[in-house]
N, C-alpha and C positions, 0 to 999 in steps of 0.2 A: 480652439484646442485640437491638437493632432489626434491620431488614432491612439487608443489605449487598449492593448490586448490583455485579457485576463483569463486564466484557467483557475477556477475557484478552489480554495483550500477547504479542508474538512473542518468540522466544528465538534468538539472543542479543540482537537488537535489537527494540525495541518495535514498529517499523513493519512487522514481518513477521507481524502477527496472523493466526492461522488462524480467529479467531472472526468474521471478515468474509469473505464470498466472493461470487462472481458466477456466475450461471447465464445464459449467453448464449442468445438465442433467445426464442421466444414462450411456452415452457412453463416456468413457475417451478419445476416439480418435475423439470426435466431435469438432465443431468450438469453439474457445475461446470466452469468453464474460464476462459480469459482473455476479457475483455470485447471486443466487436466494435463498432468505431466506426460511428456512423450508423444503428444498429439498436437494437431493444429488448433490454435486459438486465435481469435481476432480481437484486436484492441480498438477501442473507441475513445474519443476525447470530445469534450465540449469546450469551445473557445468563444469568448465574448469580446466585442469591440464596444467599449463604453465611451469612446471618444466622439468627436464631431467630424472626423475625416475618415474616409474609407481606407482600408488596408487590403490591397489586392495581392494575391499570391502568397498568403500567409502559409507558412510551413510549420507543422506541428511534429516534432521529433519525439519518438517513443523509445524508452530505455527500460531494461530490467537490471536488477542488481541483487546480490545475496541479501537476505534479511539483515538489516542493520539500522542504526540510528542515523547518523550523519553520513552522507554519501558524496563523493567527489567524482568529477570526470576522470576516467581512467579506471575507476572501480565499477562503473556501470557499462553495460553492453548495449549499443544502439540496435534497435530492432528494425525500424523503418520510419517512414514519414507519411503524413496526410497533408492535404492542401485545401485551401479555402479562400474565397473572396468575401470580405466582411465589410458591408456598408456601415455607416455610423449607427450605433445602437443595436447591431445585429448579433445574434447568437447562432452558432452552427455546430452540429454534431459531425465529427469527421472520423473517417475510417482509416486506420493504418493500412497501407497498401501491401505490406509484407506480413504474412501470418507469423505468429509467435509459437514456438514449440518449447515450453518450459522444460528445464533439465529434470530428469528423473531423480537425480541424487537428492534434491530438495523437495521432492514430491509436489512440485509446482508452487512451493511457498516462496515466491520471489517478490521483491519490491518493484513497483512500476513507477516510472516518471514520465511526465509529458512537458515539453518545452516549446513555446510558440515564438517564432521569429516572423516579423512582418514589417513591410515598408511603412514608414511614417509613424512608427510607434513612439510614444512619448518618452520612453526610457529603454531603448533597445539593448538587448543582450549582445555580447560578443558572438560573432558568427564566423567560423565555428567556435564553440566553447573551448577555451584552452584547457590543456591537461592540468588537473589539480583544482579546477574551478568547483567550488562547493555548490551543489544543488540546494539552495536555501529558499524554499517557497515563501517563507514569511518576509523575505526581503525582495523578492522578485514576483510581480503579479503574473508573469508569463510562465512560471514554473509551478507545477502541482505534483504531489506525491501520493501514491496509494500503497501503503504498507499495511494492508489488512489481509489476514489469513483466516480462512474457514477451516476449523479442525473438527473432525467427526469424533464425538465422544466414544470412548473405548472402554473395555473392561479391564484393561491393564495400562500401566503407565506408558506415556509416549514421550519421546525425546525429540526436541526441535532445536536446530542450531541457529545461533545468532552470531553475527560478525561485527566486531568493534574495531574500527580502523583509524589510523592516524595519517596525516599528510606527510609527504616525503621529507619536509624540513621542520616538522614540529611534532614533538611527543605530546601525548595527551594523558591527563589523569581524569578518568571517567567513572561515574557511578551508574549502575543499573539497579532499578528497583521495580517491584511488581505492584500493580494497582488493580484491584478486583471490583467487579460490579458496575452498575450504571447501564446506560443504553446508548444506541447510536441512532441518528436520524433515519426516518423511514425511506428517504431518498437513497441513502447509502445501502440499506437493506435490499431495496429493489434491485440495485445494480449487482448485488451478490446472488440474486435468485432466491432470496430468503423471504420474499413476500411479506406475509403478515405475522411473522414470528414476534413474540413478545419477550422482553428481558426477564430472565429468571431471578429468583431471590439470590442474594449474596450467599456465599459459602458452599455452593454446589460444586465448585471447581477449586482444587488445591494445586499449587505449583511451587517450584523452587528453582533457583539458579545455581549452576555449578560450573566449575572450570574443567571438569573431566566428564566424559560421555558415559555416565552410568544411568541406569533406569531402574531405580529401586524405590518402590512406593513407600517404603518405611524410612527412607533416608531424610534427615532433617535439613534439606537443602536451604540455602540462604534466600531470604526475601530481598536482600540488597547485597550487591557485590561492588567493591571498589577495584578498579583496574588501572595499572600503569601500562600504557600502550607505547612502545618505542616508535620513533618517527619512521614512516614508510612501511610500517608493519601492521598486521591485523591479528587480533586475539579472538579465538573462538570462545563462545559462552554457550552453555546448554540449558535449555528450559525443559524441566521435567514436569509434565502435566499428569496429575493423578486421575484415576478413573472417576467418572461422574455419570450419574443417571439423571437426565433432565426431564421435566414434565413435558408432555406433548405440546408442541406449538411454542416452545420457549427456547431462548438461547442464553448462554452465559458469556460474560464479557471479561476479558483479561487483557491488560496492557503491560508491556515492558517499556518503562521510561528511561531514556538515557540523559544524564545530566552532567554538566561540567561547570565547576564553580557555582553550584547551586542553581544553574539555569538549564531548563530542558532544551536539549539540542536535537532530539529525535526520539523515535519510538516505533513500536510495532503493536498493532491491535490484533488480538485473537478472538474470534467468535466461535464458541464451542456449541455444536448442534448435534442432535441425534441423527443417525443415519437416515431414518424415514422422514424426519422433520425437514431436511434440506430438499428432499424430493418433492414433498407435498407443497412446501413453500414455493418452489420453483414452478410447480403446476399452477398455483394461485396466481403467480406473477404473469404467466403466459395467458391465463384466462382473462386477467385484467387488461392486458395489452390487446387481446382479441375483441373485447367488448367495446 
């Protein structure tokens, strides 16, 4: 069997990958956490070779894109690359050699992608990836997506932008809907600097979708939106998050699911935490790493 490169997807949704994470600040070996807009952040990835042959000179390319469901080459911006030699059965954590500075306009709420290219891979990707190529982690073991945003609970409604795009030659009919509650794996929480936070009870966070950028906590925004996206264009959608007061040590989970013809094609995960909760969870995570 040749080499078989894998960057693992998230569970239950692929865009929750814990094999991509951010270290904010100037020390790439610091504690993981949420990215900070306008400053340097370092990107890490975890790549596996489950094959029986070595793959030397593996290159892992990192990208960022505006928060959206389905993403294609051309809509994502390449940040930089990491390199590794992977013997059979090896797993290696790799550091992107170029720091990432998230754009302030989105508050650091961008989607991240990692793509592995390596010699002798069982099913290699085109290199370079052609324009318009869809990043589809469920179809390519070498691609992983992290579309997870940490949102600090506030005393007033918050407005977050989502981008729904169509390929240059194909229009799309897309539906977005909201999914509340649940939990995420401890491994993913650790890479967010959220340590030992626990999932909160359902109903603590309210939200709605809208096509216009208003932020009115009393507005009955939609729980589901259907969109016709012209080919080659993108349609903005706005997520209106209502104020929430969370118990200490807990987080609230909200997902925006994008579907086409009844099939989930992408999504975004939002973890809502209290201001102090993120700090203390990050400290717990650092203490665990030090012990």
